C-alpha positions in Angstrom: 129.3 87.3 143.7 131.5 86.6 140.8 133.0 89.9 139.1 131.7 92.0 141.6 135.5 92.9 142.2 138.2 93.8 139.6 141.8 93.4 140.5 143.4 97.1 139.3 144.6 95.3 135.8 140.9 94.6 134.5 139.8 98.4 136.8 142.8 99.9 134.3 141.0 98.0 131.2 137.9 99.0 132.0 138.9 102.5 132.4 140.9 102.6 129.7 144.1 103.8 131.5 147.4 102.2 132.9 147.5 99.7 136.1 149.4 102.5 137.5 147.2 104.9 137.1 144.4 103.3 138.9 146.5 102.5 141.5 147.2 106.7 141.7 143.1 106.8 141.6 143.2 104.9 145.0 145.8 106.3 147.1 144.4 109.9 145.8 140.7 108.6 146.9 139.6 108.8 143.3 139.1 105.6 143.6 137.2 103.3 146.2 139.2 100.2 146.8 139.9 97.3 149.4 143.9 96.3 149.9 143.9 92.4 150.7 146.4 91.0 153.0 148.8 90.2 150.6 149.2 93.7 149.6 147.0 93.6 146.2 144.3 95.9 145.6 140.4 95.1 144.6 138.1 97.8 142.9 134.1 97.2 142.6 132.9 97.1 139.3 130.2 99.8 140.2 132.9 102.0 141.5 134.9 101.8 138.3 132.0 102.5 136.1 130.8 105.2 138.1 134.3 106.7 137.6 134.2 106.1 134.1 130.7 107.8 133.9 132.0 110.9 135.7 134.8 111.1 133.7 132.8 110.6 130.3 130.7 113.2 131.7 133.7 115.8 132.7 134.7 115.2 129.4 131.7 116.2 127.6 131.5 119.4 129.9 135.0 120.2 129.3 134.6 120.1 125.5 131.4 122.2 125.2 133.2 124.8 127.0 135.8 125.1 124.6 
């Protein structure tokens, strides 16, 4: 399905972070991704949206504790 997979740049834009941060998320196991034969990463849109939702929830939780 078109649009289901994102490049690291598209995922970065969606998450509001840099592309290198997305790669760090992938390497740390925070964001699931698949590596293409050429070495490029692809991220499922749903995984990026899930991470975005969990970050937003964490930020809310952290702010309420202050």
